[in-house]
LOTIKE-29999 format. One line per 8 residues: number of its first residue (from 1); their letters; for each residue x, y, z of C-alpha. Coordinates in steps of 0.001 Angstrom, whole numbers, plus 500000, padded with zeros to 6 digits. Each point is the difference from the previous one (the first is absolute). Example, Ala and Ser with C-alpha at 12.3 -4.5 7.8 and 13.67 -1.06 7.14 Angstrom:
! LOTIKE-29999
1 = as = 512300:495500:507800  501370:503440:499340 .
END
This chain:
! LOTIKE-29999
1 = mlslalan = 784487:481998:299669  496597:498448:500723  501325:496601:498968  502976:500504:502327  497662:500931:502857  497879:496899:499411  503112:497825:499882  501239:501465:503284 .
9 = lrtygrrf = 496639:499366:501633  500099:496385:498891  503609:499576:501111  499788:501849:503311  496306:499451:500684  500627:498624:503468  501708:503222:501012  496879:502000:499143 .
17 = vavclavm = 497632:497949:502193  500420:502237:503046  499575:503127:497855  496748:498592:498612  498742:499154:503493  500831:503458:501335  498354:501814:497091  497001:497675:500094 .
25 = igtaflsa = 499383:500584:503716  500471:503751:499773  497697:500248:496986  497417:497742:501643  500042:502253:503068  499348:503115:497912  497255:498380:497910  498358:498450:503074 .
33 = tlmvgasa = 500045:503401:501689  498082:501574:497131  497644:497017:499917  499365:500359:503730  498960:503620:499508  497789:499190:497017  498463:496947:501695  499337:501945:503194 .
41 = taslqrsv = 498291:502749:498012  497949:497527:497949  498982:498084:503110  499097:503223:501779  497900:501121:497044  498217:496673:499993  499410:500291:503737  499043:503671:500172 .
49 = gasyqnad = 497687:499727:497005  498129:497020:501449  497206:502190:501403  499055:501381:496551  501229:497242:497730  496650:499838:498153  499495:503753:499666  500856:501994:496895 .
57 = lvatvdwa = 500167:503448:501630  500672:501159:503554  498927:503430:501228  501503:501520:503118  500596:503429:501480  503298:501695:499181  500779:500847:503601  503276:501708:499129 .
65 = aadaaatg = 498135:502469:497799  497250:500342:502605  502514:500751:502763  501849:502471:497784  496746:501765:499175  498962:500066:503629  503361:501438:501019  499764:502693:497357 .
73 = dttadgdg = 496368:500847:500759  499951:503397:501655  496548:501129:498820  497576:500982:502649  496819:499889:497896  499771:496202:499941  500752:499690:496296  503121:497863:500593 .
81 = psadatvl = 500015:496230:500295  498336:498539:503041  500474:496712:501808  496745:498685:498492  501306:500637:496487  502350:497021:500209  497414:497396:501027  499278:497062:497698 .
89 = garaleaa = 496444:499424:501150  496889:498418:498553  499478:502996:497706  503507:499550:498527  499438:496276:499458  496694:500642:498255  501558:502653:497751  502965:497809:499045 .
97 = savpgvaa = 497799:496976:499302  497803:502082:497660  502879:500984:497695  499636:498457:496512  502268:496994:499687  499789:499054:503701  498207:496682:500534  500037:499870:503806 .
105 = gygriqts = 501427:501814:502991  500968:499022:503530  500859:502177:502973  502675:498272:502074  499939:500605:503716  501863:498311:502824  499817:500248:503769  501318:498093:502986 .
113 = arvlsgdd = 498242:497833:502549  500593:496984:502228  498635:496532:499372  499162:498389:503364  499559:496262:500361  499758:498656:503524  502833:501509:502037  502136:500776:496954 .
121 = getalvgg = 500016:503172:497929  501639:500799:496671  500551:503437:498493  498473:500138:496518  499662:502270:496983  496383:500151:498842  499256:500828:496373  497160:499681:497531 .
129 = yaaaealr = 499762:498511:496545  498861:501220:496605  496431:499325:498900  501242:499189:496504  501556:496558:500152  502479:500842:497237  501375:502806:502165  500524:497969:503177 .
137 = svvvtagv = 503502:499318:501265  498691:497733:502784  500344:496313:499084  497494:497717:501751  501421:496555:500787  497038:498635:501997  496458:501158:500790  498662:503314:498752 .
145 = lpddargi = 500608:503671:500619  497657:501596:502576  497060:502070:498742  498710:501494:503230  501162:501343:503367  499969:496578:501638  502873:498336:498113  503674:500351:499161 .
153 = aldtrhaa = 502632:498130:497998  503484:499247:501383  503254:499263:498234  500952:496351:500183  503413:500584:501590  498704:501755:503097  496850:497901:500180  502091:496848:500223 .
161 = asglglgd = 502358:501564:502561  497017:501009:502178  498179:496688:499566  497028:501631:498264  497958:498629:497126  496785:500416:498030  496931:500530:502149  501906:500990:503141 .
169 = svtlaapt = 498686:502965:501963  502381:502710:501153  499767:503545:501326  501269:502908:497927  501196:502612:502498  500104:503331:498194  501071:503358:501471  497342:502711:499759 .
177 = adgevglp = 499556:503488:501380  498149:498482:502955  502659:497383:500751  500589:496504:498766  496850:498259:498770  499710:496233:499650  498076:498792:496947  499123:496280:499840 .
185 = vritglta = 500662:498597:496515  500277:496606:498310  502746:498859:497636  498353:499474:496601  503111:499591:497860  503756:499552:499865  502225:502023:497667  503526:499653:498686 .
193 = psddpgag = 502502:502126:501986  500857:503261:498297  503569:500744:498974  499426:503715:500569  502760:501187:502394  497492:502510:501390  498262:497073:501667  503156:499189:501909 .
201 = tymqvtaa = 499550:497044:502343  496437:500921:500932  497009:497743:499544  498118:500956:496836  496237:500338:500402  497626:500572:497084  496634:501544:500871  496910:501140:498140 .
209 = dplleril = 499004:503658:499820  497328:499769:502755  502584:498798:502533  502522:502624:498918  497316:502674:500449  499361:498810:503565  503707:500090:500798  500685:503371:498386 .
217 = ggfpdygq = 496661:501667:500541  499559:500357:496245  502567:500520:497249  501801:503318:500614  502438:499449:497136  501862:497329:498084  503720:499384:499944  499911:499603:496229 .
225 = lqlllddg = 497643:499360:497118  500548:496997:497763  498460:500061:496529  499381:497276:497441  499927:501140:496371  497772:498818:497191  501565:497732:497420  501772:502138:497430 .
233 = adpaivvp = 500019:503141:502151  503170:502055:499586  501595:500836:503386  501655:503055:498466  496516:501449:499374  498268:498728:503135  502685:501140:502493  499602:503770:499388 .
241 = avadalta = 496230:499582:499810  499933:498349:503439  502262:502715:501401  497634:502685:498658  496992:498158:501451  501618:499784:503423  500903:503689:499904  496390:500835:499122 .
249 = agvahpav = 498899:497814:502929  502012:502137:502403  503324:498156:500176  502587:502748:499752  503102:497923:499263  499091:496681:498356  502727:497673:498734  498814:497425:497462 .
257 = rtareqtl = 502463:497333:498847  499944:496616:498383  500411:497063:502388  503584:499520:498844  500840:503688:500453  498465:499940:503483  502037:496932:500881  503212:501694:498889 .
265 = edvaslsg = 499012:503081:501994  499425:497901:503120  503300:498195:499568  501814:503315:499598  498363:501356:503164  501051:496902:501943  503616:500214:498860  500241:503779:500016 .
273 = gqdqltvv = 500399:499925:496232  503385:498321:500327  501119:496375:499781  502206:500036:503081  500392:496222:500009  501590:499960:496565  502246:502945:500882  501304:498229:503105 .
281 = llvfalva = 500516:496714:498174  501776:501757:497134  502628:501257:502445  500885:496428:500897  499837:498918:496361  502541:502701:499148  502199:498766:502849  499881:496500:498514 .
289 = lvvtglvv = 500861:501381:496558  502974:501940:501384  501393:496880:501657  499314:498064:496800  501928:502618:498045  502996:499584:502299  499915:496227:499555  499730:500260:496202 .
297 = tntfsvlv = 502777:502604:499779  502293:497916:502156  499260:496853:497989  500611:501605:496618  503192:501622:501309  501413:496646:501026  498839:498358:496767  501681:502642:497868 .
305 = aqrtrela = 503160:499785:502098  500090:496240:499494  499603:500416:496237  502661:502665:499598  502243:497698:497963  497095:498984:497796  499079:503639:499382  503636:500907:499336 .
313 = llraigar = 500297:497246:497416  496841:501267:498289  501567:503451:499857  503151:498458:498513  498087:498390:497130  498198:503224:499146  497085:500491:502378  499331:503648:500755 .
321 = raqlrrav = 499322:501441:503441  496419:500855:499075  499431:496397:498920  501284:498633:503309  497843:502467:501915  496941:499008:497988  500730:496317:500609  500065:500417:503784 .
329 = laeallvg = 496887:502187:499946  498245:497487:497751  500659:497324:502612  498535:502288:502666  496980:500773:497794  499218:496330:499384  500476:499121:503681  497891:502963:501089 .
337 = lassalgv = 497128:499241:497621  499822:496325:500884  500344:500579:503757  497464:502842:499995  497440:497884:498162  500458:497217:502528  499705:502550:502825  496680:501328:498693 .
345 = llatgvma = 498673:496448:499695  501181:499255:503533  498283:503133:501350  496748:499105:498256  500061:496483:501406  500751:501151:503533  497281:502663:499900  497462:497536:498600 .
353 = alvavvat = 500766:497597:502845  499739:502740:502627  496683:501299:498656  498630:496456:499885  500928:499518:503655  498585:503390:501055  496747:499343:498138  499387:496948:502185 .
361 = lpgsgfav = 500128:502040:503218  496692:501049:501593  498896:503392:498714  502675:500144:497302  498170:498409:497098  500253:503270:498094  503780:499578:499541  500909:500021:496326 .
369 = lavpggav = 503278:499806:498079  500836:502901:497705  502988:499780:497650  500276:503419:498358  502038:500364:496844  502096:502587:501796  501179:497398:502521  501166:497700:497189 .
377 = aagmaagt = 501607:502816:498011  501638:501569:503065  501430:496671:501124  501397:499176:496566  501379:503501:499460  501496:500360:503490  501623:496563:500007  501485:500388:496540 .
385 = amtlvaaw = 501127:503598:500511  501508:499169:503387  501991:497124:498508  501264:502210:497148  500983:502815:502365  501726:497551:502334  501942:498494:497101  501017:503355:498512 .
393 = vparnatr = 503107:500529:502123  501345:496470:499345  499201:500465:496307  501905:503277:499943  502926:498325:501748  499961:497304:497341  500673:502599:497301  503174:501091:501762 .
401 = vaplaalr = 501651:496597:499653  503206:500278:497957  500796:497244:497486  501722:496994:501548  499453:501369:503515  500607:497507:502787  497147:498554:501948  499740:501999:503180 .
409 = padpagag = 497275:501707:502019  499543:503749:499710  501734:502148:502573  497643:500756:502848  499034:503529:500868  502234:501053:502856  501723:502966:501515  502993:499347:497763 .
417 = nrrgrvrl = 498306:500800:496690  497910:502841:498620  496777:497999:499756  500312:498936:503612  500722:503515:501263  496942:501410:498204  497840:497244:501429  501268:500501:503550 .
425 = aagalltv = 499586:503772:499804  496405:499649:498806  499297:497448:502719  501451:502230:502727  497970:502998:498807  496724:498048:499854  500632:498428:503399  500773:503293:501763 .
433 = vgaallgi = 497106:501928:498430  497564:497127:500488  501026:499445:503624  499530:503708:500726  496510:500006:498469  499127:496799:501833  501060:501531:503307  498051:503196:499305 .
441 = gaaganll = 496904:498043:499057  500185:497844:503123  500619:502966:502292  497143:501974:498482  497652:497019:499593  499849:500700:496261  499569:496746:498083  500449:501631:496575 .
449 = iafaggal = 503435:501414:500844  501036:496762:501699  498926:497975:496966  502077:502222:497733  502958:499546:502340  499656:496231:499930  499601:499972:496219  503304:501902:499675 .
457 = sfpgvlll = 502069:498442:502764  499387:496327:499186  501302:500205:496391  502953:501895:501434  500713:497143:502392  499838:497547:497107  502461:502083:497961  502370:499954:502984 .
465 = gslflppa = 499572:496245:500322  503366:499261:498373  501677:501783:502948  498462:497973:502826  498470:496802:498625  503197:498154:498886  501930:500965:503184  497009:498984:502113 .
473 = vsaagrla = 499836:496598:498308  503747:499611:500384  499801:500928:503687  497175:497534:500518  502241:497424:498332  502067:499914:503184  497125:498083:501527  500647:497303:497402 .
481 = rpagvpgr = 503662:499502:500947  499216:496873:502026  498914:498483:496666  503647:500093:498854  500984:500614:496391  496404:500230:498634  499165:502725:502499  503086:502083:499198 .
489 = laalnavr = 499450:499638:496269  496340:501014:500316  500998:503190:501863  502683:500804:497418  497583:499572:497087  497826:502790:501423  502742:502593:499573  501654:498436:496952 .
497 = npgrttat = 496982:500861:497852  498273:502800:501928  497744:500905:497073  498393:496578:499970  499697:499965:503795  498433:503464:500042  497502:499188:497249  498951:496745:501662 .
505 = asalligv = 499652:501507:503463  498259:503162:498762  497066:498116:498510  499434:498154:503270  500663:503164:502021  497089:501790:498281  497491:497255:500678  500997:499433:503632 .
513 = tlvsmmmv = 500125:503734:500732  496484:500517:498693  498576:496990:501835  501643:500882:503304  499005:503655:499577  496348:499021:499755  500303:497555:502895  501629:502521:502325 .
521 = gaqtakas = 497833:502875:498784  496766:498073:500444  501029:498637:503414  501056:503462:501177  496852:501575:498566  497853:497424:501768  501767:500574:503321  499712:503778:499576 .
529 = ldgalase = 496323:499808:499049  499354:497708:502947  501407:502698:502249  497890:502692:498335  496886:497835:500128  500653:499173:503635  499744:503711:500757  497018:500601:497728 .
537 = ylvdvtve = 498179:496835:501057  500902:499756:503651  497980:496832:500441  499232:497102:497697  496264:499765:500652  497406:502228:501651  496519:498801:500913  497044:502216:500860 .
545 = gygrdtpl = 496655:498871:501285  497861:500379:496875  497102:497549:499949  500160:499177:503737  497372:500609:502640  502667:500346:502690  503340:501807:499973  503318:498227:499746 .
553 = dsgdaeev = 501503:499019:503343  502958:498172:501534  498290:496674:499371  500053:500760:496275  503714:500815:500244  500571:496545:501472  497737:498416:497388  501959:501349:497017 .
561 = lrvdgvaa = 503192:498472:501361  498480:496618:499149  499622:500978:496331  502681:498545:497731  502502:502633:498963  499606:502293:503047  503128:500610:502067  498814:502694:502433 .
569 = aalltpvg = 496993:502219:500689  499369:503226:501915  496659:501531:500940  499834:503782:499650  497460:501668:502287  498673:503540:499387  501067:502325:502824  499099:503430:498636 .
577 = tdagglpv = 500000:502241:496935  502597:502220:498358  499666:503622:498905  498182:498896:496840  497420:497999:501933  501410:496647:498893  500397:497185:502545  503296:499342:501748 .
585 = yaagsgdl = 500868:496390:500847  502205:498320:502599  501516:496541:500424  502618:498377:502190  503591:500825:499145  500903:496328:499700  497004:499319:497770  500920:502871:497704 .
593 = aavlndas = 503617:498872:499798  498820:496545:498951  497850:501211:497107  501879:503031:498654  502005:499364:496829  502330:502894:500784  501269:499621:503573  501542:503492:499906 .
601 = rlpgpgqa = 496488:501478:499945  498996:498557:503369  498771:502984:502047  501737:500620:503292  498609:501658:503127  498134:503169:499071  500107:499197:496269  497398:499013:497422 .
609 = lvaqdhdg = 500125:498670:496449  498538:502406:497447  499465:500076:496245  502625:501332:497637  498013:503129:499245  499482:500869:503679  500493:503716:500565  502363:500843:502800 .
617 = aevdvegp = 502314:498180:502365  497371:499374:502664  496582:498358:500337  497206:501584:502028  497600:497393:501381  496679:500510:501751  498771:497166:502228  497164:499388:502446 .
625 = ngsatwsa = 502169:501020:502946  501827:502929:498489  502480:500792:497272  503663:499362:499281  502726:500882:497518  502338:497311:498732  503039:500046:497720  499232:498896:496466 .
633 = vrtgsntl = 501856:497038:498462  499367:500477:496285  499612:496902:497794  499915:499450:496249  496241:499385:499975  497422:502623:499079  497060:497971:501321  501230:499173:503496 .
641 = rtvtttgt = 497977:501267:502922  501803:501092:503143  501223:497050:502111  501812:499992:503330  500820:497566:502771  497708:499264:502939  502697:501400:502288  499787:503376:498301 .
649 = aaalmpda = 496208:499831:499804  499799:499218:503728  501111:503541:500736  497023:501224:498018  497548:497361:501172  501176:498632:503348  496950:497781:500284  500202:498664:496420 .
657 = paspapad = 499552:496206:500085  502828:497805:498807  497604:498009:497834  497447:501788:497845  496602:500697:501433  498338:502523:497714  498120:502864:501510  496224:499826:499946 .
665 = gsvgavrg = 498673:501059:496658  503398:500138:498404  499439:496803:498067  496855:499172:498069  498960:497101:497852  502033:499988:496836  498133:498347:497163  500844:501931:496879 .
673 = gpedapet = 503134:501338:498386  502773:502197:501335  497697:502982:500241  498207:498207:502843  503135:499261:502014  500274:501875:503317  502839:502463:500191  501065:498775:503447 .
681 = spvlwika = 499998:496244:499510  503103:498074:501086  502313:498852:497211  502258:496962:499657  503547:500251:498684  501411:496672:498805  503506:498825:499100  500177:497270:497344 .
689 = danlgaaa = 502551:497214:499890  503212:501130:498316  500012:497045:497608  496366:500414:498968  499606:499486:496253  497969:502165:497650  497157:497492:499680  499836:499517:503778 .
697 = ardlgrgl = 499995:503777:500465  496865:500243:497864  498329:497210:501949  500916:501614:503319  497415:502757:499517  497195:497479:499549  501200:498012:502993  500072:503040:502261 .
705 = aaalgtqe = 496568:501175:498825  498563:496565:500665  501634:499704:503436  498816:503439:501114  496590:500028:498306  500758:503147:497995  499712:500842:496317  503067:499483:497803 .
713 = yavgggll = 500233:503710:499236  500603:500580:503715  503404:498302:499611  502644:502338:498680  503642:500899:500530  503191:499875:498011  500558:496241:499786  498527:499584:496540 .
721 = ekqlygev = 501781:503105:498737  503306:498715:501358  499368:496613:498458  499134:501667:496685  503248:501980:499938  501927:496894:500974  498326:497959:497266  500713:502668:497392 .
729 = idtlllvv = 503670:500226:500936  500428:496221:500248  498269:499478:496662  502061:502747:498385  503176:498491:501398  499035:496547:498741  499122:501278:496529  503045:502244:499702 .
737 = tgllavav = 502329:497280:501234  498517:497623:497460  500388:502542:497222  503554:500902:500905  500838:496315:500322  499789:500008:496205  502912:502433:499934  501979:497756:502356 .
745 = lialigva = 499178:496974:497840  501271:501775:496906  503113:501039:501900  500620:496401:501055  499629:498937:496367  502680:502572:499239  502240:498493:502684  499520:496527:498512 .
753 = ntlslsvl = 500614:501290:496485  503150:501865:501012  501351:496941:501770  499309:497823:496968  501685:502458:497630  502840:500484:502434  500649:496267:500013  500049:499972:496207 .
761 = ertressl = 502268:503033:499929  502432:498433:502488  500190:496554:498431  503748:500167:499421  500584:501502:503456  497970:497249:501686  501811:497315:498015  503374:501510:500948 .
769 = lralgltr = 498986:499898:503668  498987:496379:499550  503343:499260:498360  501772:501631:502944  498250:497666:502428  496584:501531:500780  497510:497167:500372  496534:499949:498494 .
777 = rqlrgmla = 498487:500389:503440  502189:503029:500704  499054:501562:496659  496291:499560:500748  500565:501422:503460  501816:503035:498594  497120:500852:497677  497409:499388:502716 .
785 = leatlvag = 501865:502220:502462  500394:502698:497351  496241:500018:499375  499277:499961:503746  502360:502885:500698  498578:502202:497228  496361:499264:500923  500573:500287:503747 .
793 = vaallgcv = 501783:503357:499777  497419:501396:497560  497130:498806:502217  501523:501410:503194  500759:503363:498411  496520:500001:498454  498425:499442:503412  502018:502862:501498 .
801 = lgaaygil = 499104:502368:497166  496377:498846:500004  499687:500525:503744  501356:503546:499687  497685:500842:497103  497031:498369:501758  500482:501934:503239  500524:503331:498239 .
809 = gaqsalgs = 497062:499324:497699  497710:499183:502918  501094:503171:501763  499313:502127:496919  496565:498395:499504  498794:499888:503613  502041:502653:501785  497278:502635:499667 .
817 = faalavsl = 497432:498082:502069  501750:497176:501850  503165:499634:502044  502459:497689:498268  500378:496625:501713  502837:498129:498296  499303:496276:499771  502265:497611:498104 .
825 = pwaqlagv = 498635:496615:498874  503190:498116:500814  498599:496571:499179  498764:501127:496582  503273:501743:499159  501945:496916:501032  497698:497949:497795  500759:502247:497014 .
833 = vlvavlaa = 503760:499572:500494  499645:496251:500459  497856:499603:496873  502455:502047:497927  502991:497965:501193  498270:496641:499527  498735:500977:496554  503463:501125:498916 .
841 = laasvmpa = 501468:496786:501398  497463:497959:498045  500742:502044:496882  503678:499030:500219  499346:496255:499993  499576:499459:496246  502851:502288:498861  502334:498464:502581 .
849 = rraarlsp = 499018:496507:498927  500733:500796:496356  503359:501523:500891  500991:497033:502165  499051:497425:497372  502349:501532:497401  503423:498354:500009  503081:502276:500349 .
857 = veglaae = 501292:499055:496558  496707:500816:498274  499707:503272:501855  503539:501150:499175  499385:499221:496342  496752:502028:499932  499952:503307:498159 .
END
């Protein structure tokens, strides 16, 4: 039967093209998903391990064990572990370095400071470097590393951005117990930027031990010890020896690992020990494989139906049922193997291109491609197995062909036969149970129950597809009546072969439903989170007077309005204190309405805004001219101080000025950090432009600080948090839509394949219509309308189902902490329907052209 399978592939090779494409894309998706996870892990290991890339061993404190011991320590005689027992100090470094087999040791320490140059300041991470050159992870690109307290080295990326170079003098502003101290230093060297994610976006400063001692007041402890081993030293012997030495030096819970083990430990701590990215991507890969399976099953079903006479003749000359089944499965095996291999190669090429592009981006040079054997094996196995499983039912049907049976398609599953009744009953049961669970999950804001409901109800809807898809296509065919005979014939074809119509529409229905579900769910989630954030972050930006010699005033409120990105500003003046001694602020009602993100929280007469955790329904306020009690308007913020309107505050302070004029002694010179800020300084609340982008939102803080003469840390508020949530949701939506577009692409391939096979199957019918007077143009129009009707109905129903699933899913995910705000992306949904219809229309061009080119006589003579 292998020779028969090979002959069929050569004879009907063109019919298997769409199957190969579908399997190849689905397999490539799965393999690429596994490669993404492996590449992300490899890149993260390369990045995380950058700080100890030259070390052999890394010693740290096992804080989990230390915390567990401290929690369980109930001794009163002082024999239990103490806080000092977990310090990696100079004594620990000396003990570890003295262990036989250790060539050199380095105590890594890192602190923060600000590098000041002119009027600009940059937050930096300051670290040292190992005395042993072989142990250093710092790479000098120009100059030399500093060797005293008067020099530093900067990373080239931030040095270039700040316009600094070798020999330039800057001030290193370091926080100490006595306040911020400015240390004049000179740039002696430039270093390559570190890929360590712990460095974040901060400037990286390398300093010598004398400067670090001045900043820290000595070396209280190290973050970790890095050890270089002698040539030939066995880590398996040295590791326990170092652990024993550290224990003897007073470290109660030392953890000594090789550099690779420490890197893996760091990666696990960053990801929570789970590869969430791969898990999420695998969900979409499985979706693509399911759609691929539908396409393959449908294709093989039509192919077997077309070859019924051929199979019957083989039975008549002695072929057994098992032989016919093996022949069909052999075809599926060969197609699956070849397509899966091409899919793995495609995934590898795409991933290599993506990694090459990412590696060129600033700060992403650590990106590396990893092609694990599991990704290759899983792709090959999944693609081949999926093709075999999809071809099993057609292969089984092939064995039921009686000798000399006439060429005809198999009876579709419908309410009139046993197979159809079983299918409809199973679909109804799954739909009812799944819908109930989905409703319970949405009502109770339980995502797990809702997910189970969706996972049950959607297959149920697909099983019931034969009940509503063909009638829906036929009903939509009424819209094609103005097209005359082609339109009526296209509508009739939908119900004449409901099995084919259902199979074609189902594949597209899955893809469109999933895409629209994510679109609606993400849009609704974003709108709901915006509402929740508007309550938690009542204003976009708050500015306090840190770093100013004078308090903020109305002139500053007017000044910030000139800053790009500012829509409105309100000055909040302290008018008293609450029961906890914290200041109470007031501003004009109109000013507050202009800056509040949640207009429903605007306090009315006798009301005041309070934090979420405020105790009681009222606010007691003590002012210079007496006291008052106001009604509390609770917000979603836990950091908000009490705010009211000037109208309400006037009852408490009748002589309170409309513009702020701080009381004598209430405002002092603010030169340090937040601890120096006066408790009763006026505060600015600022509303940002609604269309402000993420990059502009980050720049807004610098612009406001510069305009007001304050430090950047004096600028706060919820703008950046809102932008972050928006970016995350938008990025997720973009990625998910792109991933699910693969499923839609595979479904469209299935539509094209079904149309092509349908044309081949209906050769005699098309020729008879031509003989009866149907023109070539009308025949092409009939096939185009048929494809448009099937794709349009499937896309519309998919959008409706997707919208329902998206809304219920958003409610189940967010209902516990945010009020649902339904938001439908009409333009995007319309785009999905339009793309599906246009793609199906394009897919009908080639089959229709082939059918129209065949003369009626040739077609009627075809077998």
